[in-house]
Every structure is written in C-alpha cells, then in structure tokens.
N, C-alpha and C positions, 0 to 999 in steps of 0.2 A: 753835713751838720756844720753850723756856725758855732765857733767858740771864741768869745772875746775874753781875754785873760788879763786881768789886773792892769787895765790901761789907764794912763794919765794923759790928759789933754790940756793944752794951754792956749790962751789968746795973749800973745806977748808974754808979760810977766805974770799974768793972772791965770791961775789954775782953774779950769772949768769942770774937769772930771778927775776924780781921785780913785785910783785903784778899783775901777769898775769891771766886774765880770758878768757876762750873760751868755746863755746858750740858746740856740734855736735849732730845733730838729725838723727834719723833713716831715711834712704832713701835720705840723703843729703851728699854733699861733703863739708868739711871745709878745707880751705887752710891756711897754716901758711907760711908766706913769710918774707924775709929779707936777708941781707948779711951773709956771713960766720961769725961765731963767735958771733952772737947776741942772742943765747939761744934757737934756734929752736929745735935742736936735744935734748938738755937738757929737754925741755918741753915734747917732745914725750917720752923720756925715763922715765920721771916721770909718764906720763899717763900709760905706760906699766908696771910700777912697778920696774924699775931699778934704780930709783933715788928718794929719799924720801924728800918731801918738808919740809922746816923749819917752814912755816906758810901757811895758807890757806887749802883748801881741794879739793879732787877729788871725784865726785859723779857719779856713773855709774848705770843706771837702777834703780834709787831711793835709792841706797846703797852707804854709805860713804866707799870708798875703799882706802883712803889715806894711811893707814898703811898696806895694804895687800901686800904680796910678789908677784912677777911676776907670779909664777906658779898658784897661786890661782886666779889671774886676768885672766890667760889663761883659766882656768876652767869656768870662768864667761862669756867667749866668746870674750875676747880681744886678738887680734893677732897683732904682731908687725913685720914689715919688715924693718930691720935697714939699714942705709946708708952703702953702700959697700956690701950689700946683705947677706954676711956671710953664704953662703951655705957651705956644707962639700965637699971639692974638691976631696977627695979620695973615697967618697961614690958615688954609681951610682945615676942617676936621681930618679929611683924608691926608693932607700934607703933614699935619701934626702926627698922625699915626705912622706915616712913612719915615719920620725922623727916628723911629725905633729900629730901623733897618741897620743902623751904623755898626753894631757889633756882630751882625749876622753874616754868615757866608752867603754868597750871591744866590745860591739855590733856595735859601729860606726867606728871601726878601719878598714876602707877601703878607697881607694881613689875614690871620687865621679866621675862618668863619665863626669860630667860637667867640671871638671878640663881640660880635653882634648878637650872639645868643645871650651873653652876659650883660651887654649894654645895648639893647635894641634901639634906644633913642638915637644912638650915633649913626645908625645906618641911614636914617632919613635926613641926616644933617651933614653928610659927607662934603658937600660943597659950601657949607656955611663957614664963615670965618670963626676961628676959635674964640676971639674976643667978643663975639656976638652971643655966645652961649651963656646960660645962667651959671651961677657959681657951682651948683650941683652938677650940671652937665659938664662943666670944665673939670670937675674932680673925676667924673667918670672917664672923660677923655684922657686925663693924666694917668689914671690907672691902666686904661686900655693901651696907651702908648707904651707903658712899661711892660705889659703882657705881650706886646708884639715881639719883644726881644726873647721870648720863651725862657723866662727866668727860672732858676732853681731856688733863688732867694729873693723874695719881694719885700722891700723896705718901704713903709708907709709912714709919713710924718703928719699926724693929726688929720686923717682923712675925713673927719666929720666937721672940721672947722668951717663955720659960716654956711652950713648946708641945711636945707629944709628937712624936717623929720622924715618925710616919705622917702627921700633919696638916701638919708642915713640908713634906713632899713634895707634899701636895695643894696647899698654898699656892704652892709653887714652880711647879707645873704651871699653876695659874691665872694667875700673873704672866706666865709665858712665853706662854700663850695670848693674854692681853690685849695683850701687846706685838706678837705676830705678826699681830693684826688690822690693824695699821697706822694706827689712828685715835687713838692715845693715847700720850703720853709718860709714863714711870714713873720716879720718883726714890725710892730707898729707902735708909734707913740700916740698916746691918747690921754685926754683929760676928762672925757665924758665917761663917768664911772660905769654906768649901765652897759655901754657899748663894749668897754674893755672886759667887764665881768662876764658878759655873755659869750665872748669870743676866746678869752685867754685859756690856753692850756698851761701856760706858765707866765709869771710876771715878775718885774722888779719895780720898785719905787725909788726914785732919786730925791735927795734933799741936799742942797749945797754941793752938788757934784758927787755925792756918795750914795751907795745903795743902803737904804734904811729898812727896806722890807723886800722879801723875795719868797717865792714858793710856787705851788701849782695853782692854777685857776680855781680848782675845786675847793681849795683851802683858803681862798681870799676872804678876808673878814672886812666887810664894808666899813665899819667904824674905824678900824685901824688904817685903812687906805685913805679914806676921805679926809682925815686930818692933815694929810700931806698934799691934798688937792685944793683945799679951801685957802683963799688968800687971807 
C-alpha cells in the first residue's frame, strides 16, 4: 500500500502542494483530479522520486521512501508514466520497451507476452520508431514500457491527454484489468471526469495545492467535482 502523509512540496520559494495526503491500495485505482496548475503532477513526481518533499512522508509497502531516489523506487516496484509520455522517438518500439529493463534483475529482462495481449497494436510495430506512432499508440507504448518493469505501483499522469476516444476506451479497459488482478496499486491524474468516475475506487481533488474533496469513487458527486475541473 502507498501512503502519502501530509507532504509539502515547493518550487523555489513557491509552495505547490500543501499538506496533501492520499492512499493507494493494491488492487485499487486512486484518481487525483483538479485543474491545470494545482499540484497534481508535482504530487505524482514526488511519489515517483523526482521531487523531494519539504515536510511529510511517503510510505510504500511499509517502508518510508521519502528520501529514496527514483531509481531505487523503481527497483521497489514503482513505475511512472509521465504526462506527455516521454517515449524515445528515435528508438524503435522494441527498444523503447527494453528501456524498462533497467530496474530488473538480469533473469527478468524480457518483455512479457502479456504486454502484447494488453496492447496488440505494439506487436506489429516493434521495428517502427516511437516517434512515428500516433499519440494514442505512443501512450500505449509508454504504459507498456512501465509494465515491463513488473510494477506493484503504477503511476499515470493524464493518460487520456490528446488521445482519440477509441484508444481512451482501450486504456480504460487495460487499467481496469490491471487493477482487477489484485497485485498492483494504480494512481492516476485525470481531468476527464467520466474516465475518472468509471475507474476510481477512491479519489482526491486538488485546488491551489490542497485537498478540497476526497472519498470513495462510489460516493463521487459529479456536480461537486466538476466545479474544480472547469476553468
């Protein structure tokens, strides 16, 4: 289980996140929602180890990881799919997937066949350069690369951004299936309300770096949440 406890995050003298707490359980999806610029990505980057809190702590699987660098968190089973995907455009699809080998022991450095069951389009594109894929295909590749690491915590930053509706539905189905396996916790940032509502077991909404709403997905009230999503 992931437990983020009252963390404060800064960019220089500017505080981006104020005393935010969130939990993510194995087999469940936790959604982080809010407008642009309210601290969502900063929070995910802190969980992944790319931004160090000034206060509070982050506990994963019973261990305080607040001070651990990103590569050590990856070795503990934490995988991060950043906003914008950040695939390697000049590498082939196969080579992009192989970059997920970094935190794995040598014996596990192969692409599980399940990857191509989840994202069948990638199997026919293994030799194609990542930069030649559509936005939706690149998003699938970015998630697949994260899954190559065999994560126990999967962090997704706006997986629907700039994606055509048919692939959004495919990604939703993949996230639901991964959660249902019961061996992975999933945290995702999302502004598309319907996508979050349909997936969330729990959620928090941020406004100006603070949690203004939180609860179970089943209790999410559309009117209450949407007022923090509309610009």
